[in-house]
C-alpha positions in Angstrom: 4.9 7.7 -1.6 1.6 9.3 0.3 0.8 5.9 1.8 4.7 5.7 3.1 4.4 9.2 4.6 1.8 8.5 6.6 2.4 5.6 7.7 5.6 7.4 9.3 3.6 10.2 10.3 2.1 7.4 12.6 5.0 6.6 14.1 5.4 2.6 12.6 7.9 0.9 13.2 10.7 0.3 10.8 9.9 -3.3 10.2 6.0 -2.8 10.1 5.9 -0.3 7.8 8.4 -2.4 4.9 5.5 -5.4 6.3 2.9 -3.0 4.6 4.5 -1.8 1.5 5.9 -5.3 0.9 2.5 -6.1 1.1 0.8 -2.8 -0.8 3.7 -3.8 -3.1 2.6 -6.9 -3.7 -1.7 -6.2 -3.9 0.1 -3.7 -6.6 1.1 -6.8 -9.2 -1.2 -8.7 -8.0 -4.4 -5.7 -9.7 -2.2 -4.3 -12.0 -1.7 -8.1 -13.7 -5.5 -8.5 -13.7 -5.6 -5.4 -15.4 -7.3 -3.6 -12.7 -5.7 -0.6 -11.7 -9.2 1.4 -10.5 -9.8 -1.5 -7.9 -6.2 -1.3 -6.3 -6.3 2.6 -5.9 -9.7 2.0 -4.1 -8.2 -0.3 -2.2 -5.6 1.5 -1.2 -7.8 4.5 -0.7 -9.7 2.5 1.8 -6.4 1.7 3.9 -6.5 5.3 4.5 
């Protein structure tokens, strides 16, 4: 949720936020499937 709030604070357009969130959801699914949750966390922190 923090990522979504951060994007909102940056005044991104609704569609841009949606696309970024969709990409994160996709990355989340890929990392989770490989069992690399720590890599996902590090990746998301890098984006911030």
